[in-house]
Residue frames as a rotation matrix with the C-alpha (Angstrom) as fourth column:
MET 1
-0.943 -0.327 0.060 -21.42
0.090 -0.078 0.993 -73.35
-0.320 0.942 0.103 -21.91
ARG 2
-0.411 0.859 0.305 -25.13
0.880 0.287 0.377 -73.99
0.236 0.424 -0.874 -22.35
LYS 3
0.314 0.540 -0.781 -26.01
0.742 -0.652 -0.153 -70.95
-0.592 -0.532 -0.606 -20.36
SER 4
-0.472 -0.564 -0.678 -23.72
-0.056 -0.748 0.661 -68.82
-0.880 0.350 0.322 -22.56
LEU 5
-0.949 0.123 0.290 -25.33
0.310 0.199 0.930 -70.18
0.056 0.972 -0.227 -25.70
LEU 6
-0.054 0.984 -0.168 -28.80
0.994 0.068 0.080 -69.67
0.090 -0.163 -0.982 -24.28
SER 7
0.117 0.006 -0.993 -27.90
0.445 -0.894 0.047 -66.09
-0.888 -0.447 -0.108 -23.25
ILE 8
-0.806 -0.486 -0.339 -26.54
-0.085 -0.472 0.878 -65.35
-0.586 0.736 0.339 -26.71
ALA 9
-0.720 0.608 0.336 -29.61
0.645 0.404 0.649 -66.84
0.258 0.684 -0.683 -28.38
VAL 10
0.257 0.813 -0.523 -31.93
0.921 -0.369 -0.122 -64.72
-0.292 -0.450 -0.844 -26.15
LEU 11
-0.205 -0.410 -0.889 -29.80
0.137 -0.911 0.389 -61.58
-0.969 -0.042 0.243 -26.84
LEU 12
-0.975 -0.219 0.047 -29.99
0.071 -0.101 0.992 -62.20
-0.212 0.971 0.114 -30.60
PHE 13
-0.339 0.926 0.167 -33.72
0.912 0.280 0.301 -62.77
0.231 0.255 -0.939 -30.43
VAL 14
0.314 0.450 -0.836 -34.31
0.712 -0.694 -0.106 -59.59
-0.628 -0.562 -0.538 -28.42
ALA 15
-0.516 -0.584 -0.627 -32.04
-0.028 -0.720 0.694 -57.65
-0.856 0.375 0.355 -30.83
GLY 16
-0.905 0.204 0.373 -33.99
0.419 0.277 0.865 -59.01
0.073 0.939 -0.336 -33.77
VAL 17
0.068 0.985 -0.161 -37.37
0.996 -0.058 0.064 -58.11
0.054 -0.165 -0.985 -32.29
THR 18
0.134 -0.073 -0.988 -36.07
0.414 -0.902 0.123 -54.64
-0.901 -0.425 -0.090 -31.38
ALA 19
-0.846 -0.485 -0.221 -34.74
-0.027 -0.375 0.927 -54.09
-0.533 0.790 0.304 -34.94
ALA 20
-0.640 0.684 0.350 -38.09
0.718 0.371 0.589 -55.26
0.272 0.628 -0.729 -36.37
GLN 21
0.314 0.755 -0.575 -40.01
0.892 -0.443 -0.095 -52.88
-0.327 -0.483 -0.812 -34.11
GLN 22
-0.214 -0.478 -0.852 -37.69
0.131 -0.878 0.460 -50.01
-0.968 -0.013 0.250 -35.03
SER 23
-0.968 -0.123 0.218 -38.16
0.219 0.007 0.976 -50.77
-0.121 0.992 0.020 -38.74
SER 24
-0.219 0.970 0.102 -41.93
0.946 0.186 0.266 -50.87
0.239 0.155 -0.959 -38.20
MET 25
0.326 0.296 -0.898 -41.84
0.616 -0.787 -0.035 -47.54
-0.717 -0.542 -0.439 -36.39
ASN 26
-0.662 -0.601 -0.448 -39.69
0.002 -0.599 0.801 -46.09
-0.750 0.529 0.398 -39.22
ASP 27
-0.810 0.439 0.389 -42.26
0.531 0.266 0.805 -47.39
0.250 0.858 -0.448 -41.77
GLU 28
0.208 0.920 -0.332 -45.12
0.978 -0.203 0.049 -45.90
-0.022 -0.335 -0.942 -39.73
GLY 29
-0.011 -0.320 -0.947 -43.23
0.332 -0.895 0.298 -42.61
-0.943 -0.311 0.116 -39.33
GLY 30
-0.928 -0.371 0.021 -42.81
0.110 -0.221 0.969 -42.52
-0.355 0.902 0.246 -43.10
ARG 31
-0.403 0.870 0.285 -46.51
0.864 0.258 0.433 -43.13
0.303 0.420 -0.855 -43.60
VAL 32
0.428 0.531 -0.732 -47.43
0.780 -0.625 0.003 -40.24
-0.456 -0.572 -0.682 -41.28
MET 33
-0.409 -0.624 -0.666 -44.89
0.100 -0.756 0.646 -37.97
-0.907 0.198 0.372 -42.98
ALA 34
-0.900 0.123 0.419 -46.45
0.430 0.090 0.898 -38.79
0.073 0.988 -0.134 -46.34
LEU 35
0.073 0.994 -0.082 -49.83
0.981 -0.057 0.187 -37.82
0.182 -0.094 -0.979 -44.91
GLU 36
0.120 -0.158 -0.980 -48.36
0.463 -0.865 0.195 -34.51
-0.878 -0.477 -0.031 -43.72
ASN 37
-0.835 -0.506 -0.217 -47.20
0.025 -0.428 0.903 -33.84
-0.550 0.749 0.370 -47.25
ALA 38
-0.579 0.720 0.382 -50.62
0.737 0.263 0.622 -34.76
0.348 0.642 -0.684 -48.59
TRP 39
0.286 0.647 -0.707 -52.10
0.870 -0.484 -0.091 -32.28
-0.401 -0.590 -0.701 -46.17
ASN 40
-0.382 -0.505 -0.774 -49.85
0.101 -0.855 0.508 -29.52
-0.919 0.116 0.377 -47.63
ARG 41
-0.979 0.001 0.202 -50.94
0.202 0.023 0.979 -30.36
-0.003 1.000 -0.022 -51.13
ALA 42
-0.160 0.987 -0.019 -54.59
0.952 0.160 0.262 -30.37
0.261 0.023 -0.965 -50.09
LEU 43
0.145 0.174 -0.974 -54.14
0.587 -0.807 -0.057 -26.95
-0.796 -0.564 -0.219 -48.55
GLU 44
-0.759 -0.513 -0.402 -52.61
-0.029 -0.590 0.807 -25.56
-0.651 0.624 0.432 -51.74
ALA 45
-0.891 0.446 0.087 -55.44
0.228 0.273 0.935 -27.03
0.393 0.852 -0.345 -53.80
LYS 46
-0.588 0.698 0.409 -58.12
-0.805 -0.454 -0.383 -26.07
-0.082 -0.554 0.828 -51.17
ASP 47
-0.357 0.370 -0.858 -59.10
-0.299 0.825 0.480 -29.75
0.885 0.428 -0.184 -51.36
THR 48
-0.263 0.319 0.910 -61.42
-0.961 -0.173 -0.217 -30.09
0.088 -0.932 0.352 -48.38
LYS 49
0.775 0.547 -0.315 -62.42
-0.549 0.831 0.091 -33.62
0.312 0.103 0.945 -49.37
ALA 50
0.188 -0.804 -0.564 -58.83
0.207 0.594 -0.778 -34.80
0.960 0.029 0.278 -49.01
LEU 51
-0.635 -0.396 0.664 -58.46
-0.482 -0.469 -0.740 -32.83
0.604 -0.789 0.107 -45.74
ASP 52
0.286 0.859 0.424 -61.70
-0.930 0.142 0.338 -34.40
0.230 -0.492 0.840 -44.47
MET 53
0.805 -0.010 -0.593 -60.12
-0.032 0.998 -0.059 -37.84
0.592 0.066 0.803 -44.84
LEU 54
-0.198 -0.972 -0.128 -56.84
0.247 0.077 -0.966 -36.83
0.949 -0.223 0.225 -43.14
LEU 55
-0.699 -0.073 0.711 -58.48
-0.538 -0.602 -0.590 -35.20
0.471 -0.795 0.381 -40.11
ALA 56
-0.802 0.436 -0.407 -60.29
0.580 0.732 -0.358 -37.08
0.142 -0.524 -0.840 -37.34
ASN 57
0.089 0.936 0.341 -63.87
0.576 -0.328 0.749 -36.06
0.813 0.129 -0.568 -36.63
THR 58
0.751 0.099 -0.652 -62.61
0.651 -0.269 0.709 -34.87
-0.106 -0.958 -0.267 -33.17
PHE 59
-0.113 -0.892 0.438 -59.83
0.905 -0.274 -0.325 -32.79
0.410 0.360 0.838 -34.79
VAL 60
0.818 0.229 -0.528 -58.83
0.458 -0.815 0.355 -29.53
-0.349 -0.532 -0.772 -33.03
SER 61
0.129 -0.768 0.627 -56.66
0.801 -0.292 -0.523 -26.78
0.584 0.570 0.578 -34.48
ILE 62
0.553 -0.049 -0.832 -54.94
0.553 -0.726 0.410 -24.09
-0.624 -0.686 -0.374 -32.46
ASP 63
0.675 -0.239 0.698 -53.91
0.611 -0.350 -0.710 -21.32
0.414 0.906 -0.090 -34.83
ILE 64
-0.299 -0.947 0.115 -51.05
0.765 -0.310 -0.565 -18.82
0.570 -0.081 0.817 -34.60
ASP 65
-0.426 0.222 0.877 -53.37
-0.347 -0.936 0.069 -16.23
0.836 -0.275 0.475 -33.02
GLY 66
-0.951 -0.009 0.309 -54.46
-0.296 0.309 -0.904 -18.66
-0.087 -0.951 -0.296 -30.30
SER 67
-0.068 0.995 -0.079 -57.87
-0.990 -0.077 -0.115 -19.32
-0.121 0.070 0.990 -31.74
ILE 68
-0.721 -0.061 0.690 -59.34
-0.171 0.981 -0.092 -22.85
-0.671 -0.184 -0.718 -31.63
SER 69
-0.212 0.629 -0.748 -61.15
-0.976 -0.100 0.193 -24.49
0.047 0.771 0.635 -34.51
SER 70
0.170 0.302 0.938 -63.06
-0.256 0.933 -0.254 -27.75
-0.952 -0.197 0.235 -34.77
LYS 71
-0.562 -0.388 0.731 -62.73
0.513 0.530 0.676 -29.90
-0.649 0.754 -0.099 -37.89
SER 72
0.266 0.754 0.601 -65.82
0.956 -0.129 -0.262 -28.28
-0.120 0.644 -0.755 -39.48
GLU 73
0.843 0.013 -0.538 -64.58
0.084 -0.991 0.108 -24.77
-0.532 -0.136 -0.836 -38.72
PHE 74
-0.193 -0.975 -0.108 -61.09
-0.140 -0.082 0.987 -25.55
-0.971 0.206 -0.121 -40.03
LEU 75
-0.472 0.058 0.879 -62.54
0.781 0.490 0.387 -26.94
-0.409 0.870 -0.277 -43.30
ALA 76
0.643 0.744 0.181 -64.82
0.752 -0.570 -0.331 -23.98
-0.144 0.349 -0.926 -43.69
SER 77
0.526 -0.508 -0.682 -61.83
-0.169 -0.848 0.502 -21.61
-0.833 -0.149 -0.532 -43.32
ILE 78
-0.560 -0.738 0.375 -60.07
0.199 0.319 0.926 -23.46
-0.804 0.594 -0.032 -46.12
LYS 79
-0.155 0.606 0.780 -63.12
0.971 0.237 0.008 -23.10
-0.180 0.759 -0.626 -48.37
SER 80
0.430 0.367 -0.825 -63.36
0.410 -0.893 -0.183 -19.38
-0.804 -0.260 -0.534 -47.74
PRO 81
0.713 -0.172 0.680 -62.85
0.646 -0.217 -0.732 -17.34
0.274 0.961 -0.044 -50.97
ASP 82
0.890 -0.379 0.252 -60.78
-0.436 -0.869 0.234 -14.91
0.130 -0.318 -0.939 -48.84
TYR 83
0.338 -0.769 0.543 -58.22
-0.373 0.420 0.827 -17.65
-0.864 -0.482 -0.144 -48.22
GLN 84
0.954 -0.075 -0.292 -55.94
-0.272 0.201 -0.941 -18.20
0.129 0.977 0.171 -51.27
PRO 85
0.404 -0.868 0.289 -52.80
-0.210 0.219 0.953 -20.22
-0.890 -0.445 -0.094 -50.45
SER 86
0.725 -0.230 -0.649 -50.21
-0.671 -0.026 -0.741 -20.53
0.153 0.973 -0.173 -53.22
GLN 87
-0.073 -0.798 -0.598 -47.62
-0.284 0.591 -0.755 -22.58
0.956 0.115 -0.270 -51.45
ALA 88
0.708 0.192 0.680 -47.61
-0.706 0.162 0.690 -24.84
0.022 -0.968 0.250 -48.34
VAL 89
0.293 -0.757 -0.585 -44.29
-0.185 0.555 -0.811 -26.50
0.938 0.345 0.023 -47.52
THR 90
0.985 -0.165 -0.039 -42.90
0.080 0.250 0.965 -28.34
-0.150 -0.954 0.259 -44.54
GLU 91
0.543 -0.839 -0.018 -39.32
-0.677 -0.425 -0.601 -27.00
0.497 0.339 -0.799 -44.31
GLN 92
-0.648 -0.715 -0.263 -38.23
-0.404 0.615 -0.678 -29.43
0.646 -0.333 -0.687 -41.63
SER 93
0.442 0.811 0.384 -39.87
-0.817 0.187 0.545 -32.01
0.370 -0.555 0.745 -39.39
ASN 94
-0.800 -0.598 -0.045 -39.29
-0.497 0.703 -0.509 -34.85
0.336 -0.385 -0.860 -37.06
VAL 95
0.307 0.947 -0.093 -41.74
-0.703 0.292 0.648 -37.61
0.641 -0.133 0.756 -36.33
GLN 96
-0.820 -0.436 0.372 -41.85
-0.570 0.552 -0.609 -39.82
0.060 -0.711 -0.700 -33.27
VAL 97
-0.003 0.822 -0.570 -44.07
-0.471 0.502 0.726 -42.91
0.882 0.270 0.386 -33.28
TYR 98
-0.764 -0.087 0.639 -45.44
-0.633 0.287 -0.718 -44.32
-0.121 -0.954 -0.275 -29.99
GLY 99
-0.643 0.539 0.545 -47.45
0.351 0.839 -0.416 -47.38
-0.681 -0.076 -0.728 -31.05
ASP 100
-0.095 0.724 0.683 -50.67
0.993 0.022 0.115 -46.04
0.068 0.689 -0.722 -32.53
VAL 101
0.848 0.264 -0.459 -49.73
0.325 -0.944 0.057 -42.38
-0.418 -0.198 -0.887 -31.85
ALA 102
-0.030 -0.877 0.480 -47.37
0.986 -0.104 -0.129 -40.22
0.163 0.469 0.868 -33.86
VAL 103
0.675 0.128 -0.726 -46.19
0.357 -0.918 0.170 -36.72
-0.645 -0.374 -0.666 -32.99
ILE 104
0.146 -0.607 0.781 -44.62
0.943 -0.153 -0.295 -34.48
0.299 0.779 0.550 -35.63
VAL 105
0.529 -0.122 -0.840 -42.74
0.331 -0.881 0.337 -31.28
-0.781 -0.456 -0.426 -34.76
GLY 106
-0.128 -0.606 0.785 -41.56
0.979 0.051 0.199 -29.09
-0.161 0.794 0.586 -37.56
VAL 107
-0.517 -0.054 -0.855 -41.41
-0.067 -0.992 0.103 -25.80
-0.854 0.111 0.509 -39.44
PHE 108
0.019 0.663 0.748 -44.13
0.927 0.268 -0.261 -24.98
-0.374 0.699 -0.610 -41.98
ARG 109
-0.778 -0.207 -0.593 -44.14
0.007 -0.947 0.322 -22.18
-0.628 0.247 0.738 -44.50
ILE 110
-0.002 0.852 0.523 -47.33
0.925 0.200 -0.323 -21.01
-0.379 0.483 -0.789 -46.16
LYS 111
-0.879 -0.301 -0.370 -47.59
0.098 -0.873 0.477 -18.30
-0.467 0.383 0.797 -48.77
GLY 112
-0.388 0.776 0.497 -50.70
0.908 0.230 0.349 -16.69
0.156 0.587 -0.794 -50.29
THR 113
-0.807 0.230 0.544 -53.30
-0.206 -0.973 0.106 -14.01
0.554 -0.027 0.832 -49.95
GLU 114
-0.419 0.718 -0.556 -55.91
0.905 0.380 -0.191 -13.56
0.074 -0.583 -0.809 -47.35
LYS 115
0.468 0.705 -0.532 -58.58
0.665 -0.678 -0.313 -10.85
-0.582 -0.208 -0.786 -47.62
GLY 116
0.932 -0.046 0.358 -56.64
0.277 -0.546 -0.790 -9.46
0.232 0.836 -0.497 -50.60
LYS 117
0.612 -0.757 0.230 -53.36
-0.790 -0.569 0.230 -9.11
-0.043 -0.322 -0.946 -48.70
PRO 118
0.450 -0.530 -0.718 -50.32
-0.158 0.745 -0.648 -11.18
0.879 0.405 0.252 -49.56
TYR 119
0.632 -0.262 0.729 -48.56
-0.760 -0.022 0.650 -13.01
-0.154 -0.965 -0.213 -46.73
VAL 120
0.103 -0.581 -0.807 -45.73
-0.147 0.794 -0.590 -15.46
0.984 0.180 -0.003 -46.02
HIS 121
0.640 0.120 0.759 -45.86
-0.763 -0.014 0.646 -17.19
0.088 -0.993 0.083 -42.66
ARG 122
-0.312 -0.631 -0.711 -43.26
-0.211 0.775 -0.596 -19.51
0.926 -0.035 -0.375 -41.12
GLU 123
0.442 0.602 0.665 -44.68
-0.829 -0.009 0.559 -21.48
0.342 -0.799 0.495 -38.25
ARG 124
-0.851 -0.524 0.006 -43.41
-0.471 0.759 -0.450 -24.02
0.231 -0.386 -0.893 -35.79
PHE 125
0.162 0.977 -0.138 -46.03
-0.841 0.210 0.498 -26.75
0.516 0.035 0.856 -35.56
LEU 126
-0.868 -0.222 0.444 -46.91
-0.411 0.824 -0.390 -29.86
-0.280 -0.521 -0.806 -33.58
ASP 127
-0.036 0.842 -0.539 -49.28
-0.883 0.226 0.412 -32.37
0.469 0.490 0.735 -35.07
THR 128
-0.602 -0.078 0.795 -50.69
-0.565 0.745 -0.355 -35.38
-0.565 -0.662 -0.493 -33.23
TRP 129
-0.182 0.448 -0.875 -51.83
-0.815 0.430 0.389 -38.40
0.550 0.784 0.287 -35.31
ILE 130
-0.264 0.138 0.955 -53.56
-0.634 0.721 -0.279 -41.55
-0.727 -0.679 -0.103 -34.11
LYS 131
-0.809 -0.009 -0.587 -54.00
-0.476 0.596 0.646 -44.81
0.344 0.803 -0.487 -35.90
VAL 132
-0.272 0.832 0.484 -57.61
-0.626 0.229 -0.745 -46.03
-0.731 -0.505 0.458 -35.74
ARG 133
0.579 0.522 0.626 -58.57
-0.015 0.775 -0.632 -49.31
-0.815 0.356 0.457 -37.43
GLY 134
0.113 -0.709 0.696 -55.37
0.841 0.441 0.313 -49.22
-0.529 0.550 0.647 -39.50
THR 135
0.325 0.053 0.944 -55.80
0.729 -0.650 -0.215 -45.63
0.602 0.758 -0.250 -40.66
TRP 136
-0.576 -0.591 -0.565 -53.77
0.801 -0.545 -0.247 -42.61
-0.162 -0.595 0.787 -39.51
GLN 137
0.375 0.659 0.652 -55.73
0.653 -0.687 0.319 -39.43
0.658 0.306 -0.688 -38.81
CYS 138
-0.741 -0.609 0.283 -54.62
0.278 -0.662 -0.696 -36.14
0.611 -0.437 0.660 -37.35
VAL 139
0.136 0.788 -0.601 -56.45
0.931 0.106 0.350 -35.35
0.339 -0.607 -0.719 -34.10
ALA 140
0.787 0.086 -0.611 -54.71
0.406 -0.817 0.409 -32.05
-0.464 -0.570 -0.678 -33.15
THR 141
0.019 -0.804 0.594 -52.51
0.879 -0.269 -0.393 -29.36
0.476 0.530 0.702 -34.57
THR 142
0.788 0.103 -0.607 -51.01
0.415 -0.817 0.400 -26.28
-0.455 -0.567 -0.687 -33.03
SER 143
0.165 -0.781 0.602 -48.69
0.898 -0.133 -0.420 -23.74
0.408 0.610 0.680 -34.47
THR 144
0.492 -0.145 -0.859 -46.76
0.472 -0.784 0.403 -20.65
-0.732 -0.603 -0.317 -33.45
LEU 145
0.964 -0.110 0.243 -45.65
0.149 -0.533 -0.833 -17.90
0.221 0.839 -0.497 -35.76
ILE 146
0.167 -0.965 -0.200 -41.93
0.917 0.077 0.392 -17.64
-0.363 -0.249 0.898 -36.21
THR 147
0.953 0.193 -0.235 -41.10
0.135 -0.961 -0.242 -13.95
-0.273 0.199 -0.941 -36.28
ALA 148
0.471 -0.823 0.318 -38.10
0.429 -0.101 -0.898 -12.49
0.771 0.559 0.305 -37.99
LYS 149
0.532 -0.374 -0.760 -35.30
0.796 -0.087 0.599 -11.71
-0.290 -0.923 0.251 -35.60
């Protein structure tokens, strides 16, 4: 009888800890998703100061054409007068949290003009975020253009 009660108590304890961890991961996932949305708003507004805070100093971006940009190159491309985004929206996404690392996979749509030409791109993306000293920062992003079928 004692063994049964002890087993039940241990099982309830483990279930409670697991539920608390799951809730914490959901909270962290929600925080990272909010930062993704802030990134979209910063792109629309060409707010490089906000982007600077969201992106780690070691940030790397792999664009739809396969080019690679550092954080400073990425921010410079946003500042360019040739780049005029009018809308940046995450259409769908899924976040997985692994301790102090979060990975987001989703579909992103951006609309605007570049070098005077209008465009609408839908891209499948993967963003990797890390939590450093209590703050989430994106360390890497990659995207692939979704072409019309």
